[in-house]
C-alpha positions in Angstrom: 16.6 0.9 -5.8 18.7 0.8 -8.9 22.3 3.1 -8.8 22.4 6.9 -10.9 23.9 7.0 -13.6 25.0 10.8 -14.8 26.6 12.1 -18.0 30.1 13.7 -17.3 31.0 15.1 -20.7 30.6 13.1 -23.3 31.8 9.9 -20.7 28.7 8.2 -19.1 29.2 6.6 -15.7 27.1 5.1 -13.0 26.8 5.5 -9.5 25.3 3.9 -6.0 25.1 3.1 -2.0 23.6 -0.4 -4.3 26.7 -1.6 -5.6 29.1 0.6 -3.3 30.9 2.0 -7.1 31.1 4.3 -9.4 31.7 2.7 -13.0 32.9 4.4 -15.5 29.8 2.6 -18.3 31.7 4.7 -21.3 34.5 7.1 -21.5 36.0 9.4 -24.1 39.3 8.2 -24.3 39.8 12.7 -24.8 38.4 13.5 -21.1 41.0 10.8 -19.6 43.0 12.3 -16.7 39.3 14.7 -16.1 37.8 11.1 -15.7 39.2 9.7 -13.0 40.0 13.3 -11.2 36.1 12.9 -10.9 34.8 9.5 -10.1 37.7 9.8 -7.1 36.3 12.4 -5.4 32.9 11.5 -6.5 33.8 8.1 -4.7 35.2 9.8 -1.8 32.0 12.2 -1.1 30.4 9.5 -1.4 31.7 6.7 0.9 32.2 4.0 -2.2 34.5 1.2 -1.9 35.2 0.4 -5.6 35.2 2.8 -8.7 35.1 0.3 -11.8 35.9 1.5 -15.7 35.6 0.1 -18.5 38.4 1.8 -21.2 39.7 1.6 -24.1 43.1 -1.1 -23.9 45.5 2.1 -25.2 44.1 3.7 -21.7 45.3 1.4 -19.2 48.6 2.6 -18.4 46.9 6.3 -17.6 44.2 4.4 -15.6 47.4 2.4 -14.1 48.9 5.1 -13.3 45.8 6.3 -11.3 45.9 3.7 -8.6 44.0 1.2 -10.9 44.4 -2.6 -11.5 43.4 -4.9 -14.3 41.0 -7.4 -13.2 39.4 -8.0 -17.0 40.4 -8.2 -21.2 39.0 -8.2 -24.3 41.3 -8.3 -27.5 40.9 -6.3 -30.2 39.0 -8.6 -32.7 37.7 -7.9 -36.5 37.9 -3.9 -36.4 36.9 -2.7 -33.4 39.6 0.2 -33.2 40.3 -0.9 -30.2 39.9 -3.8 -26.8 38.8 -3.5 -24.1 40.2 -3.6 -20.3 38.3 -4.2 -17.4 39.5 -2.0 -14.1 39.2 -1.5 -10.9 40.1 0.7 -8.3 39.8 -0.8 -5.2 39.6 1.8 -2.0 38.0 0.2 0.9 40.8 -3.8 1.5 37.6 -5.6 2.5 36.4 -5.4 -1.4 39.0 -6.5 -2.7 38.4 -10.1 -0.8 36.1 -12.3 -3.2 33.7 -14.2 -0.9 32.1 -18.0 -2.3 36.3 -18.3 -3.4 35.7 -21.9 -4.3 32.6 -22.0 -5.5 33.8 -19.1 -8.3 36.5 -22.1 -9.3 34.3 -24.8 -9.2 31.7 -22.9 -12.2 35.0 -22.1 -14.2 36.3 -24.8 -14.2 33.1 -26.4 -15.0 32.6 -23.8 -17.6 36.4 -24.9 -19.0 35.8 -28.3 -19.2 32.0 -28.8 -19.9 31.8 -25.4 -22.7 32.8 -27.2 -25.8 31.0 -26.0 -29.0 27.4 -28.0 -29.8 24.3 -27.9 -31.4 21.8 -25.0 -32.0 19.2 -25.8 -29.2 15.7 -26.0 -31.2 12.4 -24.2 -30.0 9.5 -26.1 -28.9 6.6 -25.2 -30.7 4.6 -23.7 -28.0 6.7 -21.2 -27.2 7.9 -18.2 -30.0 10.4 -16.6 -29.9 11.0 -12.2 -31.2 12.4 -8.9 -30.8 11.0 -7.4 -28.2 8.9 -3.9 -29.1 7.8 -0.5 -27.0 4.3 -1.6 -26.5 6.5 -5.0 -24.5 8.2 -3.2 -21.6 5.7 -3.6 -19.5 5.6 -6.6 -19.5 9.3 -7.4 -19.6 9.6 -5.4 -16.5 7.1 -7.8 -14.2 9.7 -10.6 -15.3 12.5 -8.9 -14.5 10.9 -7.8 -11.7 10.1 -11.6 -10.7 13.5 -13.4 -11.9 16.1 -10.8 -9.4 15.8 -9.5 -6.0 17.8 -7.2 -7.1 19.9 -5.9 -10.1 22.1 -2.6 -10.9 20.5 -1.0 -13.8 16.3 0.1 -13.3 15.1 -2.5 -15.5 12.1 -3.2 -13.2 10.5 -0.1 -14.4 8.7 0.2 -17.6 10.3 3.6 -18.7 13.8 2.3 -18.6 13.5 -0.3 -20.5 10.5 1.7 -22.8 13.8 4.1 -23.3 16.2 1.8 -23.9 15.2 0.8 -26.9 15.8 4.7 -28.4 19.4 4.2 -27.5 20.8 0.7 -29.1 19.4 -1.2 -27.0 17.5 -4.8 -29.0 15.3 -7.2 -26.2 15.0 -9.9 -27.5 12.5 -11.7 -25.6 10.2 -16.1 -25.3 6.9 -16.3 -25.1 3.9 -18.3 -24.2 0.2 -18.4 -24.5 1.4 -14.4 -24.8 3.3 -14.7 -21.4 6.9 -13.6 -21.6 8.9 -16.7 -19.9 12.7 -15.4 -20.6 14.7 -12.4 -22.2 18.0 -11.6 -22.8 19.4 -7.1 -24.0 21.9 -6.7 -26.5 23.4 -3.6 -25.6 25.7 -2.5 -28.4 28.0 -0.1 -28.5 28.9 1.4 -32.2 32.3 3.2 -31.0 33.9 0.4 -29.4 32.4 -1.9 -32.5 31.1 -4.1 -29.2 27.6 -5.7 -27.9 27.4 -7.0 -24.2 24.7 -10.2 -23.9 22.8 -8.5 -21.0 19.5 -8.9 -18.5 19.3 -12.5 -19.8 16.1 -13.8 -17.5 14.2 -17.0 -17.3 10.7 -17.1 -15.8 10.9 -19.9 -12.8 7.9 -21.9 -13.4 9.8 -22.3 -16.5 13.5 -23.0 -16.6 15.1 -26.1 -17.5 14.5 -25.7 -21.0 17.5 -24.0 -22.0 16.3 -21.0 -23.0 19.4 -18.8 -22.0 20.9 -20.4 -24.8 18.2 -20.6 -27.5 18.3 -17.1 -26.7 22.0 -16.1 -27.0 22.5 -18.0 -30.5 19.1 -15.6 -31.6 21.3 -12.8 -30.6 24.1 -13.3 -32.3 22.5 -14.0 -35.5 20.3 -10.1 -35.1 24.1 -8.7 -34.2 25.7 -10.7 -37.8 23.9 -7.4 -39.7 25.4 -4.7 -37.0 28.7 -3.3 -37.3 29.6 -4.8 -34.2 33.1 -7.4 -33.8 32.8 -8.3 -30.2 30.3 -10.1 -28.2 30.8 -10.2 -24.6 29.8 -11.2 -20.7 29.2 -9.9 -17.6 27.8 -13.3 -16.3 27.7 -14.1 -12.4 31.0 -16.0 -11.4 28.9 -18.1 -8.6 26.1 -19.2 -12.2 26.7 -22.3 -13.4 24.3 -22.5 -15.7 25.1 -19.6 -17.5 29.2 -18.9 -17.6 28.7 -22.6 -19.8 26.1 -21.6 -21.6 28.7 -18.7 -23.0 31.8 -21.3 -23.2 30.0 -24.4 -25.6 29.0 -20.3 -26.8 32.7 -20.6 -28.5 32.8 -17.4 -26.3 36.7 -17.1 -24.6 37.3 -16.2 -20.4 38.5 -13.1 -19.8 39.1 -12.5 -16.4 36.6 -12.0 -12.6 35.8 -9.2 -11.7 36.3 -9.3 -8.0 33.0 -8.0 -5.9 31.6 -6.0 -8.5 28.2 -6.2 -8.7 24.5 -6.1 -6.7 22.9 -8.9 -8.4 20.2 -11.3 -7.2 19.9 -9.6 -3.5 23.5 -9.2 -2.4 27.3 -7.9 -4.1 29.0 -10.6 -6.2 31.7 -11.2 -8.6 31.5 -11.7 -11.7 32.7 -13.1 -15.4 33.6 -11.5 -18.6 33.4 -13.4 -21.6 33.5 -12.7 -25.0 34.7 -13.6 -28.4 34.1 -12.3 -32.1 31.2 -11.7 -34.7 32.4 -13.6 -37.9 30.6 -11.5 -40.8 29.5 -12.8 -43.9 31.8 -12.3 -46.8 30.1 -9.7 -49.4 
């Protein structure tokens, strides 16, 4: 079961007991104070322990005044009208205390040390890579169900995946003998000229082939053709593989979101990484 996504005015909000939070996914700046009041009432009514928000840098002081603190920041890059801040309001003290602190620090240190730029990884000829189509939705859902014990969005549902493809989300897949064995998604936000690289998954029987790196490289090339300046990810803070993958792709570390997302069976802290997309000169 995933959390609920709803519209409040022109803003997009997710909430639910799975991640025990309210998440302001997309904020209309003109609705800022109204949305802050709404999500606070919603969190109190439902008994959630955290409110999490992705907001333009220009609104940081408004959120701080509302009891929020900054956990990560993506600066203004390229032609972006605004950078992004990830703000959190911890409503219960225990939610602010991270678990696996030592492991999180080890992953971060290893990523920063080993995250040197590298050559592109070739895809073996027995595999193929392409952008997914709506007809691939059912097979994508099966892969995600196999890989993740829990997930904050209903990616187990083929209809959700199909609908998201019509709403500025592009999925990319690696296949072997007609079976999808790895996938990832690029969630584009044209208002902030940014894209979140997310939903990385590899069939357990095909791990160790650097499919995450190959998919990321492929998606970055695709984004060059889009009016997008900033690419970022929110990765599990205890995942050596994903954090090192982004560090090696020249992403900058932006911060850690404490006890933020229910993924793979429990609520985990997440690391934010970002970099600028370089468009060819005209």
